[in-house]
C-alpha positions as CSV (number, residue, x, y, z in Angstrom):
1,X,96.9,94.5,65.7
2,X,99.0,91.4,66.5
3,X,98.2,89.1,69.3
4,X,100.5,89.5,72.3
5,X,100.5,93.3,72.2
6,X,97.3,94.2,74.1
7,X,97.5,94.7,77.9
8,X,94.2,95.5,79.6
9,X,94.3,97.0,83.2
10,X,91.3,96.7,85.5
11,X,90.8,98.5,88.8
12,X,87.6,97.7,90.5
13,X,86.3,99.8,93.3
14,X,83.1,99.2,95.4
15,X,80.9,100.9,92.7
16,X,83.3,101.5,89.8
17,X,85.5,99.9,87.3
18,X,88.6,102.0,85.7
19,X,90.2,100.4,82.8
20,X,93.0,101.3,80.4
21,X,94.2,99.5,77.3
22,X,98.0,99.6,76.3
23,X,99.9,98.4,73.3
24,X,103.0,96.6,74.3
25,X,106.1,97.0,74.2
26,X,105.6,100.6,72.9
27,X,103.4,101.2,76.0
28,X,101.0,103.3,73.9
29,X,97.7,104.0,75.4
30,X,94.9,102.9,73.0
31,X,91.8,103.5,75.2
32,X,90.7,104.2,78.9
33,X,87.5,104.7,80.8
34,X,85.3,104.1,83.7
35,X,82.1,102.4,84.5
36,X,80.3,103.9,87.4
37,X,77.5,103.4,89.7
38,X,77.6,99.7,89.7
39,X,75.0,97.9,92.0
40,X,73.5,101.4,92.8
41,X,69.7,102.2,92.6
42,X,68.3,102.9,89.0
43,X,71.8,101.8,87.7
44,X,71.6,99.5,84.6
45,X,75.1,97.9,85.8
46,X,73.9,95.5,88.5
47,X,77.2,93.9,89.4
48,X,80.8,93.9,88.4
49,X,80.3,91.0,86.0
50,X,77.9,93.4,84.0
51,X,80.5,96.1,84.5
52,X,83.1,94.1,82.8
53,X,81.0,93.0,80.2
54,X,80.3,96.8,79.4
55,X,84.1,97.4,79.3
56,X,84.6,94.4,76.8
57,X,81.8,95.3,74.6
58,X,83.3,98.7,74.3
59,X,86.8,97.4,73.6
60,X,85.4,95.0,70.9
61,X,83.9,97.8,69.2
62,X,87.3,99.3,68.8
63,X,88.4,96.5,66.7
64,X,90.1,94.6,69.4
65,X,89.3,90.9,69.5
66,X,89.4,88.6,72.7
67,X,92.4,86.8,71.2
68,X,94.3,90.0,70.9
69,X,94.4,90.4,74.7
70,X,97.6,89.2,75.7
71,X,97.2,89.6,79.6
72,X,94.9,91.4,82.1
73,X,96.5,93.3,85.2
74,X,94.2,93.8,88.1
75,X,94.9,96.2,90.9
76,X,94.3,94.4,94.3
77,X,94.5,96.7,97.3
78,X,95.6,94.2,100.0
79,X,98.2,91.5,99.5
80,X,98.9,90.9,103.4
81,X,102.1,89.0,104.0
82,X,101.4,86.6,101.3
83,X,101.7,88.5,98.2
84,X,104.9,90.8,97.8
85,X,105.3,90.8,94.2
86,X,102.9,90.7,91.0
87,X,101.4,87.3,90.7
88,X,99.8,85.1,88.0
89,X,96.2,84.6,89.0
90,X,94.9,81.1,89.5
91,X,92.3,79.4,91.9
92,X,94.7,79.4,94.7
93,X,95.4,83.0,94.4
94,X,91.8,84.1,94.2
95,X,91.2,82.0,97.5
96,X,93.9,83.9,99.3
97,X,92.6,87.3,98.0
98,X,89.2,86.3,99.4
99,X,90.8,85.4,102.7
100,X,92.7,88.8,102.7
101,X,89.3,90.5,102.6
102,X,89.0,90.5,106.3
103,X,91.9,93.0,106.2
104,X,90.5,95.1,103.4
105,X,86.6,94.6,103.5
106,X,86.0,97.6,101.5
107,X,88.5,96.9,98.6
108,X,89.5,93.2,98.1
109,X,85.9,91.9,97.5
110,X,85.5,94.2,94.7
111,X,88.8,93.6,93.3
112,X,88.0,89.9,93.4
113,X,84.7,90.2,91.7
114,X,86.6,91.9,88.9
115,X,89.0,89.2,88.6
116,X,86.4,86.5,88.7
117,X,84.3,88.3,85.9
118,X,87.5,88.4,83.8
119,X,88.2,84.8,84.3
120,X,84.7,83.8,83.3
121,X,84.2,86.0,80.3
122,X,87.9,85.8,79.1
123,X,88.7,82.4,80.0
124,X,92.1,81.3,78.9
125,X,93.7,84.8,78.9
126,X,96.5,85.3,81.4
127,X,95.6,87.5,84.6
128,X,98.0,89.0,87.0
129,X,97.2,90.6,90.4
130,X,99.4,93.6,91.2
131,X,99.0,94.4,94.8
132,X,99.1,98.0,96.5
133,X,100.8,96.8,99.4
134,X,103.6,94.8,97.8
135,X,106.0,97.7,97.5
136,X,106.1,98.1,101.1
137,X,107.0,94.5,102.0
138,X,110.5,95.5,102.3
139,X,109.9,97.6,105.5
140,X,112.1,96.6,108.3
141,X,110.1,94.8,111.2
142,X,110.8,97.5,113.5
143,X,109.0,100.0,111.2
144,X,106.0,98.0,110.6
145,X,105.3,96.2,114.0
146,X,102.8,97.9,116.4
147,X,103.3,98.1,120.3
148,X,100.6,95.6,120.9
149,X,101.0,92.0,122.4
150,X,103.1,90.2,120.0
151,X,100.3,87.5,119.6
152,X,98.0,90.0,117.8
153,X,100.8,90.1,114.9
154,X,101.4,86.4,115.1
155,X,97.8,85.1,115.1
156,X,95.9,88.0,113.6
157,X,98.5,89.6,111.3
158,X,98.2,93.2,112.9
159,X,100.9,95.3,111.5
160,X,101.5,98.1,109.3
161,X,101.1,97.2,105.6
162,X,101.0,100.4,103.8
163,X,99.2,101.2,100.7
164,X,99.4,103.2,97.3
165,X,102.6,101.1,96.8
166,X,102.1,101.0,93.0
167,X,102.1,104.7,92.9
168,X,105.1,105.4,95.2
169,X,107.0,102.8,93.2
170,X,106.2,104.4,89.8
171,X,107.1,107.9,90.8
172,X,110.2,106.8,92.5
173,X,111.6,105.2,89.3
174,X,110.5,108.2,87.3
175,X,112.3,110.5,89.7
176,X,115.3,108.5,89.3
177,X,115.2,108.8,85.5
178,X,114.7,112.6,85.6
179,X,117.5,112.9,88.1
180,X,119.7,110.7,85.8
181,X,120.9,108.6,88.7
182,X,120.2,104.9,89.5
183,X,117.3,104.5,91.9
184,X,119.3,102.4,94.0
185,X,121.6,105.3,94.7
186,X,118.9,107.7,95.8
187,X,116.9,108.4,99.0
188,X,113.6,109.8,98.1
189,X,110.4,110.9,100.0
190,X,107.3,110.4,97.9
191,X,104.1,112.2,98.8
192,X,100.9,110.7,97.2
193,X,98.4,113.3,97.9
194,X,94.8,113.1,96.9
195,X,91.6,112.2,98.5
196,X,93.6,109.4,100.0
197,X,97.1,110.5,101.1
198,X,100.4,108.6,102.1
199,X,103.9,109.5,102.2
200,X,106.8,107.1,101.9
201,X,110.5,106.9,102.5
202,X,112.4,105.2,99.9
203,X,116.0,104.2,100.3
204,X,117.9,102.5,97.4
205,X,114.7,101.6,95.6
206,X,113.0,100.2,98.8
207,X,110.2,101.5,101.0
208,X,111.6,101.8,104.5
209,X,108.5,103.2,105.9
210,X,105.1,104.5,105.0
211,X,102.5,106.6,106.5
212,X,99.5,104.3,106.0
213,X,99.3,101.3,108.3
214,X,96.9,98.3,108.9
215,X,94.5,100.0,106.9
216,X,94.4,103.3,104.7
217,X,93.2,105.2,107.7
218,X,96.5,105.7,109.4
219,X,99.0,108.5,108.7
220,X,98.2,111.9,107.0
221,X,94.8,114.0,107.2
222,X,92.9,113.0,104.3
223,X,89.7,114.0,102.5
224,X,87.4,112.3,104.7
225,X,89.7,110.2,106.8
226,X,91.0,111.1,110.3
227,X,94.6,109.9,109.8
228,X,96.7,109.6,113.2
229,X,94.9,110.2,116.4
230,X,95.1,108.8,120.0
231,X,93.3,105.4,120.0
232,X,91.7,106.5,123.4
233,X,89.8,109.0,121.4
234,X,87.9,106.4,119.7
235,X,87.0,104.6,122.9
236,X,86.0,107.8,124.7
237,X,83.7,108.9,121.8
238,X,82.1,105.4,121.4
239,X,81.3,105.3,125.2
240,X,80.1,108.9,125.5
241,X,77.8,108.8,122.4
242,X,77.2,105.0,122.6
243,X,78.5,104.4,119.0
244,X,78.4,101.1,117.4
245,X,81.7,99.8,115.8
246,X,79.9,100.5,112.3
247,X,79.0,104.3,113.2
248,X,82.5,104.8,114.8
249,X,84.1,103.3,111.4
250,X,81.8,105.6,109.3
251,X,83.1,108.5,111.4
252,X,86.6,107.8,111.0
253,X,86.6,106.9,107.3
254,X,84.0,109.1,105.8
255,X,83.2,112.2,108.0
256,X,86.7,113.1,109.2
257,X,89.7,114.6,107.7
258,X,89.3,117.9,105.6
259,X,85.7,117.3,105.5
260,X,85.0,116.9,109.1
261,X,87.3,119.9,110.0
262,X,86.0,122.4,107.5
263,X,82.5,121.3,107.4
264,X,82.6,122.5,103.7
265,X,84.2,119.7,101.5
266,X,86.9,117.1,101.3
267,X,87.8,118.8,97.8
268,X,91.0,120.9,98.5
269,X,89.9,123.5,95.7
270,X,86.6,124.2,97.6
271,X,88.6,124.7,100.8
272,X,90.7,127.3,99.1
273,X,87.7,129.0,97.8
274,X,86.1,129.0,101.3
275,X,89.3,130.4,103.0
276,X,89.5,133.3,100.4
277,X,86.0,134.1,101.6
278,X,87.1,134.2,105.3
279,X,86.1,130.7,106.2
280,X,88.4,129.9,109.3
281,X,87.6,126.3,109.8
282,X,88.4,125.9,105.9
283,X,91.8,127.6,106.9
284,X,92.3,125.5,109.9
285,X,91.7,122.4,107.8
286,X,94.4,123.5,105.1
287,X,96.9,124.3,107.7
288,X,96.4,120.9,109.6
289,X,96.7,119.1,106.2
290,X,100.2,120.9,105.4
291,X,101.5,120.6,108.9
292,X,100.8,116.8,109.0
293,X,102.6,116.3,105.7
294,X,105.5,118.3,107.1
295,X,105.9,116.3,110.1
296,X,105.9,113.2,108.1
297,X,108.4,114.5,105.7
298,X,110.7,115.6,108.7
299,X,110.4,112.3,110.4
300,X,111.4,110.3,107.2
301,X,114.2,112.8,106.4
302,X,115.6,111.6,109.8
303,X,115.1,107.9,109.1
304,X,116.7,108.3,105.7
305,X,119.7,110.4,107.1
306,X,119.9,112.3,103.7
307,X,117.2,113.2,101.0
308,X,117.9,113.6,97.2
309,X,114.4,114.7,96.4
310,X,110.8,115.0,97.8
311,X,108.3,113.9,95.1
312,X,104.8,115.0,94.9
313,X,102.0,113.1,93.1
314,X,98.2,112.7,93.1
315,X,95.5,115.3,92.5
316,X,96.7,117.6,95.2
317,X,100.3,116.9,95.2
318,X,100.6,117.9,91.4
319,X,98.1,120.8,91.6
320,X,98.7,122.8,94.8
321,X,101.6,124.8,94.6
322,X,101.2,126.2,98.0
323,X,101.8,122.7,99.8
324,X,104.9,122.1,97.8
325,X,106.3,125.6,98.5
326,X,105.7,125.2,102.2
327,X,107.2,121.9,102.6
328,X,110.1,122.7,100.0
329,X,111.0,125.8,101.9
330,X,111.1,124.1,105.3
331,X,113.3,121.1,103.7
332,X,115.6,123.4,101.9
333,X,116.1,125.5,105.2
334,X,116.8,122.3,107.2
335,X,118.8,120.3,104.7
336,X,120.1,122.4,102.0
337,X,119.2,123.6,98.4
338,X,120.6,120.3,96.7
339,X,117.2,118.7,97.6
340,X,115.1,118.6,94.5
341,X,111.4,119.3,94.9
342,X,109.7,117.4,92.1
343,X,106.2,117.0,90.7
344,X,105.6,113.6,88.8
345,X,102.1,112.7,87.7
346,X,101.4,109.1,88.8
347,X,100.5,106.4,86.4
348,X,99.5,103.2,88.3
349,X,97.8,101.6,85.4
350,X,101.1,101.8,83.3
351,X,102.9,100.4,86.2
352,X,100.3,97.4,86.6
353,X,100.6,96.9,82.6
354,X,104.3,96.8,82.8
355,X,104.3,94.2,85.7
356,X,101.6,92.2,84.1
357,X,103.5,92.1,80.6
358,X,107.0,91.5,81.9
359,X,105.6,88.7,84.0
360,X,103.8,86.8,81.3
361,X,105.7,87.7,78.0
362,X,108.2,84.7,78.3
């Protein structure tokens, strides 16, 4: 295999590393995999450096040599206002990603560990950071600002950033191809529905609004995240139950959403099974989930003024016909049958690989 063809994508979570290997420019997938339970008790993978070594040892056994790897593309969750496009990584960039960890304390540190491990083990190979927030950088200021004292934005950068940007960008581009129309001529609503969920309004190829905010907690009801709620609820609960910041954070991010409402699971498939057995809380969780999606689709339809298509992706978006039928019927009744309801499997890794290859090939 000729040098310059191999693109490796790395997605480091807090305790896992997902990777995918492509041959470019054909975009053929050579291999993919995951290393799990990093840093957990009894795991033989103590940290992300060990995990990257494990990934590379596997790759080398496939007959791919270090010098065959042309570029490595890394998913980085939060780019703040600093990074709004794919960026070649150097020491200055890693320092900025570290500073942005205060905006994404659960994600950016893990992303950075993977980057540093690759820079050490694969010294001399180009590395590119692709930021989840970058696609939403085009949002107008009136859409991303919060109704707080302006100094909180000016000094602490408190604003809506949005996430899942790589996914929303990919499915929008793919939708345009399927519709056989230029992306810049379309108005789309893209729904990324999985354990984490977000919806974006896309006008002429640009994200003009998105449901996730300063963190991925805002917006839709999710697997374990609360989504939108009155901020006073947080203050009330913290006072009433004498909760610490850490406890409240855990409630909002890990004990709420579909899991918190149903008391059954954050897995939509399990909720459907429970509903079939007569579980009313599971039924309530499903109805809340569907209704929140409908509200955002409706709001973004008004913001766009016209919709060419509503696109569903992610584990729930791709596999749960009930949600697509529920939203699709309402949309068509309101706007007309010309609106396409589409299902497009996302491929964030391919998008990361494309960005990384195109940025460094010349």
